[in-house]
N, C-alpha and C positions, 0 to 999 in steps of 0.2 A: 588812732587810724585816720588817716587824712582823709578830709571830705574835699571834693572839689566843688566850689562855689560859684555860679555864673553871676556874671557882674550883671547891674541893672541895665546896662546900655545895652547887652547881648540879648536879642530876642528869643524865645523859645523855640524850639523845632517845630516847623508849620506842617506837619503831617495831612491834614485833608487840604484839597484845592480852595482857592477863592469861593468856588460855586458849591461848597459843601452843604449849607444851608438849604439851598433850593431841593439837591439831591436828597437830601436826607427827608425832605416832605415827599419829594416823586418816591422815595422807597416805602414809605407806609401806605401811599395809594397803590403802589404795582408790585407785581411780582419780581423775583429775582431776575427770570428771563427777562421781562419788561425793563429793569432796570439796566440790565447787561445790552439791551439793543439800543437804549438811550445813550449809554457811554459809546457804543461803537459807532452809532450816527453822529455824534459829535468827532469823534476821531475821524470820521472820513469826511465830514466836513473840513477840518482843521487840513487834513492829508490835499484835500484838492485846493485848499485857499493859496497854498505856496509853500515859499522856502521858510514859513514861519515856524510852521510844523515838521518839515525836516532838518530844521537844526542849523540852518546856514548862517544866518547874520549874527553878529555880536550882540550879545544881551547887555543891558544896563546893569551896570554892575552896583546901583544903587537897590536892586529887587531884593526882595527876600531869597534865602535858599531854599525855602519850600517852594516857590514858583517853580525854580530850576528842576525840582523834584517831580512836580506836577507835570513839568513839558515832557519829563523824560518818558513818563507813564503814558501821556497822550501819544508820544509818539511811538510807542511800542503797542497801543490800541489802534493807530494809525496802519502799522504792518499788518496785524490781524484782520483788519477791515478790508485790505486787498484780498484776504483769502478766503473769508467766511461770507458767506451772504447775508444779506441785510437782513434781521428779526423785525416784521413788522408787530405792533401790539394787538393784541386779539379784541374783535368786536363785543358787544356786548351777547351777541346769539352766540358767538364763538366759545364765550367765556361759560354759559349755560351749558353747551354742549358739551363740553370739556368736564363740566362740573356734574355730568349725568343728571342734570335736571329735566326729567320728563314729565310728562302728565301723570297723575294717578292713573292705577289701573282700571278705576270705574269710567275715564275716559275713552278706553278702547271699546269696552262694553257700548258706550253709547253712541259712539262713531259707527260700530259694526250696526246698531240699530237703524241709524240714519240712512246708513248704506243700504239696508235692505228697504227703507221707504224711496232712496233716490231712483233704484232700480226698477221698484214696482211703477213707479211713473214715467219710466224710460228715461231718466235723469241721468246719462251715463257719464259723461263729463265730471260731473259733482260728485257722483260716486266714486269714480276713478281717480279724483284728488283727495278724496277723505282715506281711500285704500293705499295711495302714496304716503300720506301721512302716517296711516297706522303702521306700515311696514317700515319707516324712518324712525320711529320710536319703540317700536317691538319688533325688531325682526326676527326674534326667536320664537315669536307666537304663528303659527302654521294658519290660523284663520284668515287673517287677511289675505295672503297667498292664493288660498281656495277659493276665497270670493272674488280676487280678481281675475283669477283665472277664468272662472265661471262668466263674468262679465264680460272677458274678450271674448267667448265662446258663443254667449249670445250675440254679438255682435260679428261672427265671422272672421274673427282676428285671431284665426288658430296659431299662428305662427308666436305672436305676442304671449298667447295662453301659455303654450310651450315652454316659453321663455320664462314665465314668471313661477310656473310649477319647477321648474330646473333651480331656478334661483332660491327658491322656497325648499327645495330639497337640500341646497347645499347648506343655507341659513341654519336650517334644524338639524344639519348633520345625518340625515338621511332615517331620522327616528320616529317622524309624523307620519302613520299610514294614511291621513285622509289623503296628504296631496300626491301620495303615491297612487292611490286609488281613482283621484280625479283625473290625474293624468293619463291612468290605464283606460279611464272610460272614453277619455276624448281621442284617444288613440285608436280604440275600438270603433269608436262612429266614423272616424277616418278610414277606416279600413287596413290599418298595421296592426293586423292581428297578432304577429308575432311579437312585436313591441308591446303589445297591450299585455301579454301574457307575461312577459319581463316584469312589467311596471305591477301589475298582480301580485307577483311573484317576491318582490321587494316590498310591497303593502305589506303582505303575510307574513314576511321574517322581520320588519319594523316592531309589528303587534300581532301576535298568533290569536288574538280575542277580539280583531277587527272583523265583525262578521259580514259589513259591507263590502270587503274585499273578495271573501270566500263567495258571498251571493253574486258578486257581480262577475267575479271569474267563471262559475257556473255557468251563468245566464251565458256568456261570450261562448264556451265549448258547445251548450246546446244549440246555439245559431249557427255554430259551425258543424253540427250534426256530431259529435262526440259525445252521446250519452253516457258512455261508461265513465269517461274521464268527469262529466259534470257529477254523475252520483258521487264519484269519490270525493270531489272538492265539497259537495255538499255535506258527507259524511264526516269531513274533518272538521268543518263549520260545527256540526254538532258536538264533536267530541273536544274542541279546545273552547268553543264559546256557549255551548248548553244550548237548551230549547228555545227554538226562535220562531216567531209565527212566518217568517220569510221564506225561512229554510224548508219548515214544514210544508207550506203552500208550494213550493217549487217541487218536491218531491210528490206532493199529491197532484199536481199537474203531468208529470212525468209518468205517475199511474194511470191516471186518467186518459193519457193519450194512447197508452198500453191498452185501451179497453178494462183495465182492472180497477173497476169501481168501487168495490169494497174496500180495498186497501186505500185507494182515494179519498173515501169517505173517512177513515180511520186517522190518516195522517191530517185533513180537515179539522177534525174534532181535536186533535193536539194543537193545531194553530190556534184554533179559536179559545181555547184553553191557556196557551200560552199569553194570549193578549186579546180579552174580549171585546175590546175596544177596536180592533182591528179591521176596519172596512175593508181593506184588499182581501183578508181571509174570506169575510163574509159571500164577496163578491164572486171571489175565484170558485167558491163551493157552489153557489148558486148555477154559475156558468156550466159547472160539470152537471149538476142535476137537469141543465136545461139538455145539456146533449145527451144525457142517459133517459129523457123523456118523460121526469118527472117534475111534473110542471106544478103540483102545489107544492112540493117541498123546496122547488125553486123560489116560488112568490115568496114562501115563508122565511126563506133565508135573505132575500132582496130587502122585506120588514126589517130583519136583523141589521143588514148593512145600514140603512139609512138611521135606525136607531143608534148605533155605533157612531156615525159619523153624520150626523144631520144636513151638514153644509159640504160635504162632498160631490162635487159635479157628476162623477162616473156611478153614483152609487143610483140617482135619480136618472140620470141618462140611460143605464143600462136596463134598469128597470121598465123605463118607460118603451124600449126598443122591445122587451119581453112582452108588453101586454100587447103592444102595436101587433106582434106577432101573432098573439093570441086571437086578434081581432077585438081587443077592449081598445078602441078609437079612443073614444072620450076619457080614460082613464089614462091613455098614454097622453094625450094633449095635455093634461090636468099635471101630470107628473114633469114633463117638460116645462110647463110654466113654474112650477114650484123651482124647479133645479134653475129656470133664468133668473128667479125672482132672489135666490141666494147665492147665486153666481151670474151677475151681469155683465161681467167683463168675458165671459166664455162665448166664443161665437159658434163652438161647435154643437151646442143646445139649440141654440137658433138655426142653426143649418138644418137639424134633423126635424124641427119643428115645421120649418118652411117646406120640406119634402112632405110631410103630414099633410100639411094644409093644403100642398098641390095634388096630393093623391085622393083627397077626400074633401077638399073644399073649392079653391079655384085657384089660377097661376097667379091673378093679381096680390093675394094675400102672400103667397109665398114668393112673391118679388118683393115686398115690401120686408119681409122676414129678411130674405136674401142680402138686400141692401144694407139692411142695419147691422147684420153679421159682418159684412166686408167693412162696415166702418168701425165696427170694434177692433177688428185685426186685420188689415190690410194685407198681411202678410201670410194670412193660414189660406194655402193653398187649396184646401178641399173644399172652401165655401165657393170658389171662384168656378172650380171644376163641376161641382155639385148643378152651380146656377146655369152654367154652360150646357150641361146635359138636359135641364128641364126646357132650357130656351129650343135648344133641337129637337125637344119632343112635342113642343108648342109648335114647332117648324120655322123659326127663326135661326135660319142657319147663319148668316152675318154676324145677328148678336152672339150665338155660341161662340164661333170663332174668334170673336174678341175677347170674351170672357178666357178661353182656353188661352190665349194669347197672354192675357194679363196673369193668367196662373203661372205660366213658363217664364216670365219675366221676374217673378220672385226667385224661382230656382230652377234651373235646367237640367239637374245632375240626380236629383234625390228620386225617390221611389213615386213621390207626388207626380214628378213631370211624366216618369214613364207611365203613369196611366192615364195622365193627361192627355201623352201621344197617342196614346192607345184609342181613346175615346174621340180624340180628334180624327184618327184615322179611320174609325166606324163612319162618322159624320161625310167624310171624302168619298169614302166607299159608297155610301147610300147615296151621295150625290152624283156620282160618277164620275169623279176624279180619280182614277184609280192608280195613276202615276204620283200624285200627292199622297195618296192612301198608303202604296207601298213605301214611300220614303217616309212615311209618319212611324208606320209600323216597325219599320228597321231600327229606327232611332230609338223607340219605345226598346227595343231587344236588347239593344247596344248598353242601356240603363241596366235593365233587370231582365237575363235571360232565361228564368225560371217560371216567366207567366205564362202559363198553360192557355190563359184565353185569348193573349195577344199572337201566339203560335196559330193557334186555331182558326181564329180571324181571317190570318194572312192565308191559311191554308183554303178558307172557302172563298178568299177574294180570288186566288188564282183556279180556282173551279169555275167559280162566275165567269172568269173570263175564258174558259174552255180549254185549261193547262191541267187536268187532272193528275199528269205525272210528276209536274213541278209542286203540285199541293202534295201529293204522298211522299216526295221529298223532303218537303217542310215538316210534315208529321213525323216521319223517321228521324229527322234531324232534332226535332224538340225531344222525341223518347231517349236518344243515344245520350243527348245531354242531359237530360233528366235523372237518366239512372247513375250518374257521378255523386249524385247525393247521395250521402250515405242515409242521413235519417233529417227528413224535412220536418224541423221542431218549430215550424213560424207562427203556432199557436201559442205554445209555451213560452209565456214571457216573465216578467218579475214583477217587482215590487211598482215600478214608475208606469210601465206598460200594461198594467191590469187591464185595460178597456180592449187590447187587442185579442184575447182570447175569448171572450164575447163574441167580437166582429166578427171572427172567423167562422165560430161555429154555427151564429146567426146567420151570417149571408148566404147559406146555401139554401136557409127556410125565406130569406126577403123576395119578394116578387116586386122589381122596382120598373118592370117593362110595363107595366099598367098604369100608365097616367088617367086623369078624369077627362070626360069631355069627349070632345072628337078625338083629340090625340090617342084617347085609349081604343077606339077603334081601328086608329090607322096601326096601332100596335099590335093589336090581334093579326091583323093581315101579316103584319112583317113575320110573327112567331111561327107562322103556318109554313114559313119557307121551309126547305130540307136541309138548314146548316143553322143547328141550335146554339154552336158555338157563336156564330156570328150574332144572332140576333140577343144573346144574352151578356155579348162583351161589355158595352157601353155600360148597363145595369150592375152587372158584377164588380167591374173594375172601379165604379163610382162608389159602391160599396167598401171596397178595400182601398180606395183612395183617401176616405174619411176614417179608416182605421189607422193611417199612416200618421196623421195627425193626432194620436193619441186619442180619439175620439170617435163619433158616432158613424151614421150609416148615410147613404146618399138615397133612403128612400124606404118605405116599410110597406108591409104586407097589405093585402087588400082582399081579406078573408070573408066569407060570406057574414050576412046578418046573423043568421041562425047560430052559427057559430060564436059570433059576439055573444049572443043573449045566454048562451048554454054558460061559456066561460066568466061571464058577469056573474051569473047565480054560483059559480066556485067562486068567485073572488070575494064575494058578500059572505062567504061562511066563515071567512077569517075574522077573528076578534082583534084585529088591528084599527084604530080609527085614524084614519090619515088626517083626516080636518081638524080632528081636536089635538093630534100629533104636532101639526104646523103651528098651531095656534100656540099651543104650549111653549115650544122648543124653539120655534122661530119667528113667533109671534107676526105671522101672517094671517090674513082675511081670506077665507078660500072665495069670498065673494068679489075680491078686489085682485084677483090672478090678472084678470084680462087688463085692468085699470094699468098695474104695474108694467104689463108687457108693452102696453101703448105709449106710455108716460115717461119710459125710459129713455136718457140720453145716451146714443153710443159715443158721444164725444168726451163727456163727463159723466159715467155710470155711478151714481151712488143711491142706493136705493132709499127711500123714506124711511123704512124701517130702521136704517143705521143710523140716521138723522136724527130719529127720535129717541134711540137708544143711548146716544153719545151724552146727552147732559146727566142722565142716569148713572153712567158709568165713567166718572170723569178718569185721566190718566192720573197715575199717583204722582206728586213730585218728590223728586230725589233730592237729599241733604246736599248743600254747597259745601264741598272741603273747604 
């Protein structure tokens, strides 16, 4: 067989181009797409160079045949380059993202904890940046969406909160019930009841065992007066989720509202058996016993509540209100000081303590406490309203107006604003500014048309002006629109609003219209007037105002000293050692409560007890991956 031999003078076929060696080294460093983009770039540069890449001029005949082959290949690339967009090499960050190189899952937990810390310190921009980072790396996790939506809600950026919840539902394919439930709560607070029902329904469809969705939906129906629907939802919650203290608690409150106290006690027993550490269940039970008149049982339940959760601000606060109502002023003052020592950032406890001191000590002490409470949380409207009410009782109308105006500057459309406008209207009525009083009362009713006190105050104003026909029309209008409410369940609240039942049942027993000193004598004269709703208005509405803040009252009762002594004897019969309890569980010295109250800094509230305990309980060190 003949074999064709190449002569030594004939060079072998030159397949690669003269730049093959650099391309080979580049190919080892770049991916195939990067290599192709490099060739495209060179081809485009050659095409833009002119006629050499287009093949116009004649080539030198002494060059290798392989160079001609490379030129033809480059010309082909040039044609492709005119039609295909240029590929850019990826940066280091893009390569990491393309390779799905995200941090370890433990970093998500650490970032979520840091977000909580930033939120507590009101460092919202830092928390928002971390949440965006969490969503970019873990878009399938629902917790960053929930946290970011709540962060926007705290800043009153409700549109952004809705957008975040919607994006979270899309990212999780609608399978995360927590996002649906938080979205429903947002719409419920905004008054979009129909949309809230749809979102609660979506949450229960996503997970039938999500107890918070069933409970939140039931609370929504209770507020709308649909008691039968609420019972049905709570029954479904027990069916799908089993026994839960909050479900039993809400059912018990419904029974108590219907005056079925035995059934309510049975349900409360089931609630406390489900979770003996549930402070909310003990508190709700104590409030029902207060309403039923079982004072000894109520006091024992308050003791159970503080033992279940020693740092719970509601337990100390409501217990103090109960003792003040029973005439145990010293014990109420002590309980409020303990509550402030363990919750130094809570302005409501200071608010109630200020009103207690106003009734039984002096207005100057109350002013100091009001000022400290307003510095802790300047956006807490009930503090400004209660302070304004006290200044009005002391005869400082100008200061009271300034404080009312400060409260309205925080928010002029919520329930607190309605009560502030009502109290301001009473002030103007007593000052003789009837036109301003009517305007303020109308503004209050435009926000809350269900306030009986506001309607009766307006009717009394018209009677005082000599227009009984107009006063009767106002009363009839109130009763007509009041009938439209199917079932006013305003005191039946749930898990987060557990304080409201206490205040709604206690406020009828509180007597705020009796300040100390000369103001007390002036108020006694005013209560003798023939319009009790008008004289009661500012006091009652001030107490309701504190309830809106999820908290206390605007004043406390002033019972006789004899009643105080008898109740003190009854309280001493209890085997609960309050001083020993706070020493053992809270590391508080009862003799230093006054010093803690006077030495607390509103701008940077950190108790000395926490400073002492931090070195003994260092934070655990997490392993470095």
